[in-house]
C-alpha positions as CSV (number, residue, x, y, z in Angstrom):
1,M,44.7,42.0,-36.1
2,G,43.6,44.2,-38.6
3,K,40.6,47.0,-38.6
4,R,37.3,45.4,-37.7
5,T,34.0,47.0,-39.8
6,Y,30.8,46.5,-39.4
7,G,28.7,47.6,-42.5
8,K,25.0,47.5,-43.1
9,E,25.0,43.8,-43.5
10,Y,25.0,43.6,-39.5
11,G,22.1,45.0,-37.3
12,F,21.7,48.6,-35.9
13,Q,22.3,47.2,-32.4
14,T,25.8,45.3,-33.5
15,R,26.6,48.0,-35.2
16,A,25.8,50.5,-31.9
17,V,28.1,48.0,-29.7
18,H,31.4,47.6,-32.2
19,T,31.3,50.4,-35.3
20,G,33.8,52.9,-34.3
21,N,36.1,50.4,-31.7
22,D,38.6,47.9,-31.8
23,V,41.7,46.6,-30.4
24,D,43.9,49.3,-29.2
25,G,47.2,48.6,-31.1
26,E,49.6,49.6,-28.1
27,T,48.2,48.0,-25.0
28,G,45.7,45.5,-26.7
29,A,42.6,46.7,-24.4
30,I,39.4,46.2,-25.9
31,K,38.2,49.7,-25.9
32,R,39.6,52.9,-27.7
33,P,41.7,55.1,-25.2
34,I,41.1,58.8,-24.7
35,T,43.4,60.4,-26.9
36,V,43.8,63.8,-25.0
37,G,47.0,65.1,-26.7
38,N,46.3,68.0,-29.1
39,S,49.1,67.6,-31.4
40,Y,50.2,64.5,-33.6
41,E,53.9,63.7,-34.8
42,L,54.6,65.0,-38.2
43,P,56.7,63.2,-41.0
44,Y,60.0,64.0,-41.6
45,D,59.2,66.9,-44.0
46,P,56.0,68.6,-43.2
47,S,56.9,71.4,-45.3
48,D,54.7,70.7,-47.5
49,L,51.5,70.1,-45.7
50,N,48.3,72.1,-45.8
51,W,48.3,73.2,-42.1
52,S,44.2,73.6,-42.8
53,S,44.0,69.9,-44.0
54,A,41.3,67.8,-42.1
55,G,42.8,64.6,-44.0
56,K,45.7,63.6,-41.4
57,S,46.5,63.8,-37.8
58,L,48.3,67.0,-37.4
59,Y,46.7,69.1,-34.4
60,T,43.2,68.3,-33.1
61,R,41.5,71.3,-34.4
62,N,41.7,69.3,-37.6
63,G,40.4,66.4,-36.4
64,G,41.0,64.0,-33.4
65,S,41.4,60.4,-32.9
66,N,38.2,60.0,-30.7
67,Q,36.1,62.3,-32.5
68,K,37.0,60.2,-35.9
69,Y,36.0,56.9,-34.1
70,L,33.0,58.3,-33.7
71,Q,32.3,60.0,-36.7
72,E,32.4,56.3,-38.0
73,K,30.1,55.0,-35.9
74,L,27.4,57.5,-36.7
75,A,27.8,57.5,-40.5
76,S,26.7,53.6,-39.5
77,L,24.1,54.4,-37.7
78,E,22.3,56.8,-39.9
79,N,23.3,54.6,-43.0
80,G,25.6,58.1,-44.5
81,E,28.3,58.1,-46.2
82,D,30.0,60.4,-43.9
83,C,30.0,62.4,-41.2
84,V,31.1,65.4,-39.1
85,V,30.9,65.7,-35.4
86,L,31.4,68.9,-33.7
87,A,30.9,70.6,-30.0
88,S,27.4,70.7,-29.7
89,G,24.4,70.5,-31.5
90,V,23.9,73.7,-32.5
91,A,27.8,73.6,-33.7
92,A,26.5,71.2,-36.2
93,L,23.6,73.3,-37.2
94,S,25.3,76.6,-37.7
95,G,28.3,74.6,-39.4
96,L,26.2,73.4,-41.8
97,F,24.6,76.5,-42.8
98,F,27.7,78.4,-42.8
99,A,29.2,76.0,-45.0
100,L,26.5,75.5,-47.5
101,L,24.8,78.9,-47.8
102,K,26.4,82.4,-48.8
103,S,24.4,85.9,-49.6
104,G,21.8,85.6,-52.1
105,D,20.6,82.1,-51.1
106,H,17.2,81.3,-50.0
107,V,16.0,79.2,-47.1
108,I,13.2,77.8,-46.3
109,F,12.7,76.2,-42.7
110,S,10.3,74.5,-40.2
111,S,8.2,77.1,-38.0
112,V,8.8,75.1,-35.0
113,T,12.2,74.4,-34.7
114,Y,15.0,74.5,-31.6
115,I,15.7,78.2,-30.7
116,A,19.2,78.6,-31.9
117,V,17.7,77.6,-35.6
118,Y,15.0,80.2,-34.7
119,R,17.8,82.6,-34.3
120,L,19.9,81.9,-36.8
121,F,17.6,81.8,-39.6
122,N,15.4,84.5,-38.4
123,E,18.0,87.0,-37.5
124,L,21.4,86.6,-37.5
125,L,22.2,84.8,-41.1
126,N,19.8,87.2,-42.8
127,N,20.7,90.1,-40.9
128,K,24.3,89.4,-41.1
129,F,24.8,87.9,-44.4
130,N,22.2,88.7,-46.5
131,I,20.5,85.0,-46.4
132,E,16.8,85.2,-47.6
133,T,14.6,82.6,-45.2
134,T,11.0,82.0,-45.1
135,I,9.5,80.5,-42.1
136,V,6.6,77.6,-43.1
137,D,4.7,75.3,-41.4
138,T,6.3,72.0,-43.0
139,T,3.6,70.4,-41.4
140,D,1.8,70.4,-45.1
141,P,4.3,69.5,-47.4
142,G,2.3,72.0,-50.1
143,N,3.1,75.2,-47.7
144,V,6.6,73.9,-48.7
145,K,6.3,74.1,-52.3
146,K,4.4,77.3,-52.4
147,A,7.6,78.8,-50.7
148,I,9.9,77.4,-53.3
149,K,11.9,80.4,-55.4
150,P,14.5,80.4,-57.9
151,N,17.4,81.0,-55.5
152,T,15.8,78.5,-52.7
153,K,19.0,76.4,-52.2
154,L,18.3,74.2,-48.7
155,I,15.0,73.4,-47.2
156,H,15.9,72.6,-43.1
157,I,13.1,70.6,-41.0
158,E,12.9,68.9,-37.7
159,T,10.6,66.3,-37.2
160,P,9.4,65.7,-34.6
161,G,9.9,69.7,-33.9
162,N,10.7,71.1,-30.8
163,P,8.5,71.8,-28.3
164,T,5.6,71.0,-30.0
165,L,6.2,67.8,-31.4
166,M,5.1,68.7,-35.1
167,I,5.8,65.9,-37.6
168,S,6.8,66.9,-40.8
169,D,6.8,64.3,-44.2
170,I,10.3,63.6,-44.8
171,A,10.0,61.8,-48.4
172,E,7.5,64.2,-49.5
173,I,9.7,67.6,-49.1
174,A,13.0,66.0,-50.2
175,K,10.9,65.2,-53.6
176,I,9.9,69.4,-53.4
177,A,13.7,70.0,-52.9
178,H,15.3,67.7,-55.3
179,K,12.5,68.8,-58.3
180,N,13.8,72.4,-57.2
181,N,17.4,71.6,-57.0
182,A,17.3,72.2,-53.2
183,L,19.2,70.1,-50.6
184,L,17.1,69.0,-47.6
185,S,19.0,68.5,-44.2
186,V,16.8,67.3,-41.2
187,D,17.1,67.6,-37.5
188,N,17.1,64.1,-36.2
189,T,17.6,64.7,-32.8
190,F,13.8,64.1,-31.1
191,A,13.9,60.8,-33.0
192,S,17.3,59.6,-33.0
193,P,18.4,57.0,-35.4
194,F,17.3,54.1,-33.7
195,N,13.9,55.3,-34.7
196,Q,14.2,57.5,-37.7
197,R,16.7,57.7,-40.6
198,P,16.2,60.8,-43.0
199,I,18.9,59.8,-45.3
200,D,16.8,56.2,-46.3
201,I,14.1,58.3,-47.3
202,G,15.7,61.4,-49.0
203,A,17.4,63.6,-46.7
204,D,20.7,65.3,-48.0
205,F,21.8,65.9,-44.7
206,V,21.0,65.0,-40.8
207,I,21.6,66.6,-37.9
208,E,22.3,64.9,-33.9
209,S,22.4,66.9,-31.1
210,L,24.7,64.0,-29.7
211,T,24.0,65.7,-26.3
212,K,20.6,63.9,-26.1
213,Y,19.8,60.4,-26.9
214,I,23.1,59.2,-28.4
215,N,24.9,60.2,-25.3
216,G,22.0,59.5,-23.2
217,H,23.5,60.4,-19.6
218,G,23.7,64.3,-19.4
219,D,27.2,64.4,-19.1
220,A,28.8,65.0,-22.7
221,L,28.1,68.2,-25.5
222,G,28.5,67.2,-29.0
223,G,26.5,67.7,-32.5
224,A,27.2,65.7,-35.6
225,I,26.3,66.5,-39.7
226,I,25.9,63.2,-41.6
227,G,26.0,63.1,-45.6
228,K,27.8,63.0,-48.4
229,T,31.6,63.6,-48.5
230,E,31.5,65.9,-51.2
231,Y,29.5,68.2,-48.7
232,L,30.9,67.2,-45.6
233,D,34.4,68.3,-46.9
234,I,33.6,71.5,-47.2
235,I,32.0,71.4,-43.5
236,R,35.7,70.2,-42.2
237,Q,37.4,72.8,-43.7
238,Q,35.1,75.4,-43.2
239,S,33.2,74.8,-40.2
240,Q,35.4,72.4,-38.0
241,I,39.1,73.6,-39.1
242,N,38.4,77.3,-39.5
243,L,36.1,78.7,-37.4
244,G,36.9,75.9,-34.5
245,G,33.9,74.3,-33.8
246,I,35.8,70.6,-32.6
247,I,34.3,68.4,-30.0
248,S,36.8,67.3,-27.4
249,P,38.4,63.9,-27.2
250,F,36.7,63.6,-23.8
251,N,33.4,64.3,-25.0
252,A,33.9,62.1,-28.3
253,W,35.1,59.4,-25.9
254,L,31.6,59.7,-23.6
255,I,29.3,60.2,-26.5
256,M,31.3,56.9,-28.0
257,R,30.0,55.3,-24.8
258,G,27.0,56.0,-24.5
259,S,25.9,55.4,-28.2
260,V,26.6,51.7,-27.5
261,T,23.4,51.4,-25.6
262,L,21.3,53.7,-28.0
263,P,19.0,50.8,-29.0
264,L,18.3,49.6,-25.5
265,R,17.5,52.9,-24.1
266,M,15.2,54.0,-27.1
267,R,13.0,51.0,-26.9
268,Q,12.5,52.0,-23.1
269,H,12.2,55.6,-24.0
270,N,9.7,55.0,-26.6
271,Q,7.7,52.1,-24.5
272,N,7.5,54.9,-21.6
273,A,6.4,58.1,-23.3
274,Q,3.5,56.0,-25.2
275,Q,2.4,55.2,-21.8
276,V,2.7,58.3,-20.1
277,A,0.9,60.2,-23.2
278,E,-2.1,57.5,-22.8
279,Y,-2.4,57.9,-19.5
280,L,-2.4,61.9,-19.6
281,E,-4.8,61.7,-22.3
282,K,-7.3,60.2,-20.4
283,L,-7.0,62.8,-17.2
284,D,-10.0,65.4,-16.9
285,C,-7.4,67.8,-15.9
286,V,-5.0,68.1,-18.6
287,R,-5.9,70.3,-21.6
288,F,-3.8,68.8,-24.3
289,V,-1.2,66.4,-24.8
290,A,1.3,66.3,-28.2
291,Y,2.7,62.7,-28.8
292,P,3.1,61.4,-32.4
293,G,2.5,58.0,-30.9
294,L,-1.3,58.5,-30.1
295,A,-3.6,58.4,-33.1
296,S,-5.5,62.1,-32.2
297,H,-1.9,63.6,-33.3
298,K,-2.0,65.5,-36.4
299,G,0.9,63.8,-38.0
300,H,0.5,60.4,-36.6
301,A,0.1,58.8,-40.0
302,A,3.1,60.6,-41.3
303,A,5.0,59.6,-38.2
304,K,4.1,55.5,-38.7
305,K,5.6,56.0,-42.0
306,Q,8.9,57.2,-41.0
307,M,9.6,56.6,-37.4
308,V,9.2,52.7,-37.7
309,P,10.1,51.7,-34.1
310,G,8.9,54.1,-32.5
311,F,7.7,57.6,-31.8
312,G,10.4,59.1,-29.5
313,G,10.9,59.9,-25.9
314,V,9.5,63.4,-25.8
315,L,6.0,64.7,-25.2
316,S,4.1,68.2,-24.6
317,F,1.2,68.7,-22.5
318,G,-0.7,71.3,-20.8
319,L,-2.8,71.3,-18.0
320,K,-6.3,73.3,-17.3
321,A,-4.7,75.1,-14.8
322,D,-3.3,78.7,-14.2
323,H,0.5,79.7,-14.8
324,D,1.3,79.3,-11.0
325,T,-0.3,76.2,-10.7
326,H,2.0,74.5,-13.5
327,N,4.9,75.7,-11.6
328,R,3.5,74.3,-8.3
329,F,2.6,70.8,-10.1
330,V,6.6,70.8,-10.9
331,S,7.4,71.7,-7.6
332,Y,5.7,68.8,-6.1
333,L,7.8,66.0,-8.5
334,K,9.7,63.9,-6.8
335,V,11.2,61.3,-9.8
336,I,10.8,63.8,-12.7
337,T,13.5,66.5,-12.4
338,S,12.4,69.8,-13.7
339,A,15.7,70.8,-15.9
340,V,16.4,71.7,-19.7
341,S,17.9,69.1,-21.8
342,L,16.4,65.9,-23.2
343,G,17.2,62.2,-23.5
344,H,19.1,61.4,-20.5
345,D,18.3,58.3,-18.8
346,E,16.4,60.3,-16.0
347,S,13.0,61.9,-16.7
348,L,13.4,65.8,-17.3
349,I,10.6,68.3,-17.9
350,V,10.2,72.1,-18.4
351,F,7.9,74.8,-18.2
352,L,7.6,76.7,-21.2
353,G,5.1,79.9,-20.3
354,E,3.3,82.2,-22.2
355,N,5.9,84.9,-23.1
356,D,7.7,82.7,-25.6
357,E,8.8,85.1,-28.1
358,R,7.7,82.2,-30.9
359,Q,4.2,81.3,-29.8
360,Y,2.8,82.8,-32.8
361,L,4.5,79.9,-34.5
362,Y,2.6,77.5,-32.1
363,P,-0.7,75.6,-31.9
364,E,-3.6,77.6,-30.7
365,E,-3.8,74.6,-27.4
366,F,0.1,75.6,-26.5
367,H,-1.0,79.4,-26.1
368,G,-1.8,79.3,-22.4
369,G,1.8,77.6,-21.2
370,F,2.7,74.1,-21.7
371,F,5.3,71.4,-20.2
372,R,7.9,69.8,-22.5
373,F,8.3,66.4,-20.8
374,S,11.5,64.0,-21.9
375,V,10.5,60.8,-20.6
376,G,13.5,58.8,-19.1
377,I,14.3,55.3,-18.4
378,E,12.8,54.6,-14.8
379,D,10.2,52.1,-14.2
380,I,7.0,53.4,-15.6
381,E,5.0,52.6,-12.6
382,D,7.3,55.5,-10.6
383,I,7.0,57.7,-13.5
384,I,3.1,57.8,-13.6
385,G,2.8,57.4,-10.0
386,D,4.5,60.5,-9.7
387,I,3.1,62.8,-12.0
388,E,-0.6,61.4,-10.2
389,Q,0.6,62.7,-6.5
390,A,1.9,66.0,-8.0
391,L,-1.4,66.3,-9.5
392,E,-3.1,65.5,-6.0
393,K,-1.0,67.7,-4.1
394,T,-2.1,70.4,-6.8
395,G,-5.3,70.0,-6.2
396,L,-5.9,68.7,-9.9
397,L,-6.7,65.1,-9.5
C-alpha cells in the first residue's frame, strides 16, 4: 500500500485523525511506532553528504521520523505550506527569531505576550545582537502602523494574548506588514488551529506551543513554526540543526497521539470556558472577567471575525479581595488544580500577583492581582460547583 495523503478536500477532524499516520511498512501496525534510534543507515558512499542537511535521515538532530510525521499533520491543520517542530514553544519562538533576524533589523511586538517573548525582544536580542524592538498595543492596528520603520523586518503578535486575553486583528495587521515589506508571525497557542488559522487571513508564520492544546494531556513538550518552505528551510538549517533545539522522538509521538482528539477537546474547552466566563461575570465578588467570548470584552468583535468555531479555553479574572484572599480561594479548590501551563484536559489556575514586571503593560483592572484560568474538559457542573464552594469558604459568596 502506498502512502496515504489527506489534503484540504478532507475536513479538519479527519485530517487530525489521519494526516501524518500510515500503516507501518515493517510490522503492518496501523499506528506508526516511536523511532528512538538517533542515527540512520547511510548510503554506500556517504562522503559527499552534507552533514548539516535536513533533507535526509542521517541523525535525529537533522530530523527524526516522528518529528516529520508530526510536521506533516500540523502543516495540514494550520493550512500552511510547511512546518518545523522543535523541542518546546520557546524553542520555536526563539528559533524563528534567530533564523529570521539580523543585526540592525527592527521588530514590532505585542505589549502582552508570553514572558519568553518579552524577555527575548525586550532584553536578549537587542542587547546581544543589536536588534531594535518596539512594544506596541496591537489591539489597535493604528499603533502598529505608527511604529513601522524603514528597517522593520517582523511584526510579532499573540492573539489571544497571554495572560490578559487581548485580541489583535490578524488580517488588518497583515495588510500593514506586507504594505511595508515586513513579515507577520502569530502565536496561536491560546486559540489552537481548531479555533483560528492565521495563515488563512494573512500571517506569514504561525507558532504553536504544542505542549498546550495540540498535545492536550500535559505530558509532553514541543513547539512548531508553520509557514512557507523557503523560510522554514532556513529555520531547519540554523535553529534546528546548528542550534540543536530538536524535539525528542517520544515527545513527538506523544503530541501526535494527543493531536488526534484536538477537535473534540477544543469543542468542550470552548463550551466550558464560555459558561464559566458568563457565570463569573454575574458575581458581585468578581472584579473583572477577560474572555473574548463575552460581549463585554474589548476585542469581542475582532475575535468573532477570526476565531470562528469558538474563543478558546483560557480566561482571566480577579476577585474583589486582597492578595491573601486570592490565594486562600485557590487553596479551597478541589477539581481545579493550581499549576502553570494550559490546554490540559484538567482545569488549571494560577494566581498572578501585583509584582509582575510587565504589569505596566496590562489594562488597569489587572493591577490588583488576578487569575489565569485554563478551563478543562470536566463536567461544567463540577467546574462551576468547585468555584462556588471555594468562594463560599473564602467568605466572598
